[in-house]
N, C-alpha and C positions, 0 to 999 in steps of 0.2 A: 360331595353330591356329583353324580354323573350329568355330562350335557346332555340336553334334550336330543333325541333323535330325527333329524331333518331331513332324512332320505327320501321320507314321503313325499317331500315335496318336489322331487324331479322326475316322478311316475310319468308325468305329461309330456317329458323335454323327449326331444331325437338325440340319440348319444351322437359323436363325432365318428368318422368324418361325414361332413355335409357339403354337397356341391352347390355352388353358386354359379351363375351365368350372368354376365353383364349384359343388357339388352339395348340399351340405351346411353346417353350422355352421362360422363362422371359426373357425381355430386347430385344426381337426378333419382337416386333411389331406385333405378330400374335394373332390377334384379330379381331373376328366378332363383328361389330357393329349392333345392332339391334333396331328399334323402335316398342316396343309392339303393339301400336295400330295400325302401319301399318301392321303388322306381320298378326294380328287377321283379317284385313280385306282381306289380300292377300290371306289368307289361307283359309277363306270362299268361295272365289272366283275360288280356286283351288282344289274344292272337287270334286271326283268323283260322278256323279249321282248314285243313289241306285240302285244296281243290282237287277237283278230277281233272287232272292235267292231261288225259289221254285226247289226243286229236280227234275231232268228230267231222263228218264232210257236211260242208253245206248244199253241197248239190242235191238233185231230187226233188220229189214233191214235197210241198209246204205243208207244216201241221194243220193250217187253216182248210185246206184242201181234203186233208185224210181222216182228221178228227172231227168230230161235232162239237158245237159250241164254243169254239175257239174265237174269242175275239181279241184278244190282245198278242199274242204270240203268234200271229198268222204268218209271219214274214220269215219264222226260223224253218230250216229244214227238220224233216222227221228225228234224225239223230240229235240234232241241237236242241231240240223240244224235250227229248226224253231225256237227255244230258241236264237239262235245266230243271225239270220236273224232279229228278233224283235228287240234285242238290238243294232245293227247295225244301224237300223232305228231312233233308238233315239237318237243315238251318233253322226250320220252325218247330216240326212235329216228330224229331228222330223216334219216340216212343211209340207213338200214334200211327205213324205212318201216313200212307196215301190218302186214307178215310178220314184223316181228320180234316181234310176239305172236299173229300168225294164219297158220294154213294158207291158202297163197293160193288153194287149189282149194277150201276148205271152211272158211269164216270163223267156223262155229259149231262146228268143230274143238276138241278139247282137247290135240290131240296135239302141241301146241307148249309148253314147259314153263311160257313167259312170259304164257301167256293166262291161267294159274290165279294165279300170281304178280300180275299185273296186277289181275284181279279181287279179291285178298285187299289190294293197297292202295290201290284204289279206296273199299274198305270201311273201311280205316283213315283214308283222308283224310276221308270223308264225316262219319266220327265223331268227328275230332278237331276239325271245323270246326265241329260240332253242339255238342258237348260241354265241349270245353278251352278255352271263350273265355276263361278266366281267365289262359290264357296266350297264347293266339293272337289275342283279343280279336276285332275286325271285320276283322283284317289278313286271317286266313286262310291256309293255305296250299294250293298247288297241287302236279302233279307238277313242276313245273320248280322248286319251292323247293329239294327234294332233289336231283332228277336233274341240272339244267342242260344238258340236251340229250346226256344220256350214260345209257346203258342203266343202267348199274350207278352208283349215286352216290358221287363221290368221296370223301364223308365218311362211309363206313361204317367199321366197325371189327370185329375178330374177336377171341376170346378166344387170349391167347398161349400157346403150349406152354411150359408149365414145366420147365426145363432144370436144375432144381435137382440132380436125382439123376446128372445125367451130370457138371455140374459137380462135384459133390462126389466122383464117382469120380475125375476128372482132379486131384485135391487141390486144386482152387483155391476151396473154401468155396461155401458155398449163398449165392445171390445174393438168394434171396428175392423174387424177380420184380421187384428196384429194381437202382440202381446203374449201370443203363444208359440212357443218354439216349432218350427215346421220345415220339413223336409224342402219345401218348395224355395225356401230362403236359407239354406243351409244351416238350420236350427236354430236362427236369429228370429227375433220377435217381430221382426217387418211385417207388412202386409203380406196376407197369403194370396190374395186376388191379382198381384202385380201380373201373372201370366195371363190371365184375362183381358188384362189392359193392352199388355204390348206384344202376347203369342198368339192371339186371337184378333183382339181389337188393334186399331192403328193409331192409339192415342201417342203423343209426343213423349218420349224418353229423354231429351236434354233439360236439365233443369237448372245447369250453372250459365250464369248470364255472361258477357262478353266485354261488359263494361262493371266498372266499379261500383256504380248504382243501378238497378235494374232500370233499364229504358223501355225498349219494345219487347222485351223477354220476360216474362214474370214466371215463377213457379210456386206454389203454394208447398207448405211442410209437407201435406199428404202427399204431393205430387213426388217429392224429393224421397218420401220414405218409400212410395213405390218404385221408382226408379232405383233407387239401392237395393231394395228386394230383389229386382231382376238381376241386378248385377252381381248380388251376393249368389244366385244361382248359378250365373254365367260361371264365376270363377271357381265354384264347387264342381261344377260338370265336368270342367275340363283339369282338375287339379292344380290351380293355378294362383294367382293373385293379379291384383287391378293392373300391376305393371306389365302384366301378359300386353294388354292392350293400350295401355295409356301412361305417360309421363303423368306421375302422380301428383305432380308438382303444377302442371298445366293440363287439367283433364279435358279440356275443350279444345284444345288447340291439335288440329290433324297433322300438322308440318311436323311437329314432335312426336307424334304416337308412333309405335310399331305397325308394318303390315297388317299384323295380326286386327286389328282393330278394323281396317275395311273389310277383312273376311267375315269379321263377327258381323259386321254391319249387315253384310247381303244374307247371313245367316238366320238373322231376326227373320228377314223377309221371306226365307225359304220357308222357316217354321211357320209362318203366319200361312202361306200358301198352302201347305201340307194340311193345315189344321182347317182351313176355312175352304178349300176348293175339293179336298181330298178324304179326310177325315170326318166331319161334321156329317156329310150328306150321307155316312154309313148309319147315323143315330137310329133310324127305323129299322134299319136290317139286322143289328144286333139285339140278342136276346136281352132280356131284363138284367140279369146276374152279370153280363158285360157292361153295365153302364154306372154311371158313378152317382154319389147320393142325391144329386139335381137331376138325374135323368139324361146327364150326356155322355157323349162316347171318350174313351179314352184317348186323349192327343199327345203329340210330342212335343218335348221341350228339348234343350241341349243335351242332358242327361241321356235321352233315348237313344242317342247314338255314340256320345263322349264316354259315358262310363268314369268319368275321372281322367281322361286322358286329352291332350292337347289334339293330339292326332287318332281318329277313332280307330282300333285294331292296328296298333302301331304304323298307321299311314300305310297299311300294304295295298297296292294296287291291284284290288281283284276285279273290279268292275269291267275290265277291259277284257277279263278270260271268258266273260259270260255277254255276248253281242246282245242277246234277247235281252240285258235289262238296262240297256242304252237306246231310247227311242229317238223318233224326230225330232229336230229342232222346231220349236213353236216359232212361225215368221212374226208373229204379235207379241212375242213375249218381251215385257217389260216390267222390272222389277222394283221400278218406282210405284207400280199402281198398288203394292203392298206397303204402303205408307214412306213418304218421301220426307225423311228427316232433314235434308240437306245434301246435295252433293258436293258443293263447292270444295270442300276438303279432300275428296277422295284422290288416293295417288293416282288412279287410272285417269286423272283428269276430269273435268265437269262439261268440257264444251260437247263431247260425243256421250255424257249421260243424262241429259237435262230434257 
């Protein structure tokens, strides 16, 4: 009798060689495991398109003086303005061209809804590059970081319609927004509304206490499931594991956490800022076809920029090539307004951050 063929059991495994990188103390399991072949393919798909490297003059009349209805890029010279507009077309609407946002008969007209959307997105991009350097550093973001040549970023997300009432009426019980695989939680059955709580709302993410028995910090099972839902999304979005940001033996200990944890801490607040202050106000501007099942605008999360890579677009520093995408620093900027979950353990020190 011939032995059974068990080769089918290996189809889900990565063949060697596999690369591993130690990111923390030995014995803590802090390693990143990568498939070099998948990394190469992923890197190629996440490359920023060639930028317009030709030099343009910053001298002469400004765009706000020459063109009508320019509100954001008023400080650019005419050559800088035209260069950036050409690049934005390539980054967002390479097939549709200028008329994706403009009325071809009157470029100053606001009749095309994407005109006002792109204006708000420019404000958001300039604000992020100028103020959220704790997350984007000197790499910065451009329109292409999220759009990747598409008018609507593939990585946007909407609020799910809660079908609890309908399911209850059918006698199937209330799923509580979970127990159904979702892209929002890396196809796990964790709650699908974690992003509403943490990437729009300012609810507390920490669920692990600092003592053996809970004293001044308590979290329910529901809270824990929502936190793990967010963590699953974040690890999937950067193509990593928990150990990218944590010593998994001491998840709550900042002193044993890599710097990436602090960068992610700021990233959560940056996403909240973008969703609440820049994207949600556009809801009334968008046509019905651009809204989600509950009537909300498409929002950003970690995937919107990262697309499975720790460094979006392989970490290429593109924003500095386009000074028009870097605004003025806000003197009243304070990231703590976007939800303070505790700054005591930040590696930058707490004395100047609280």
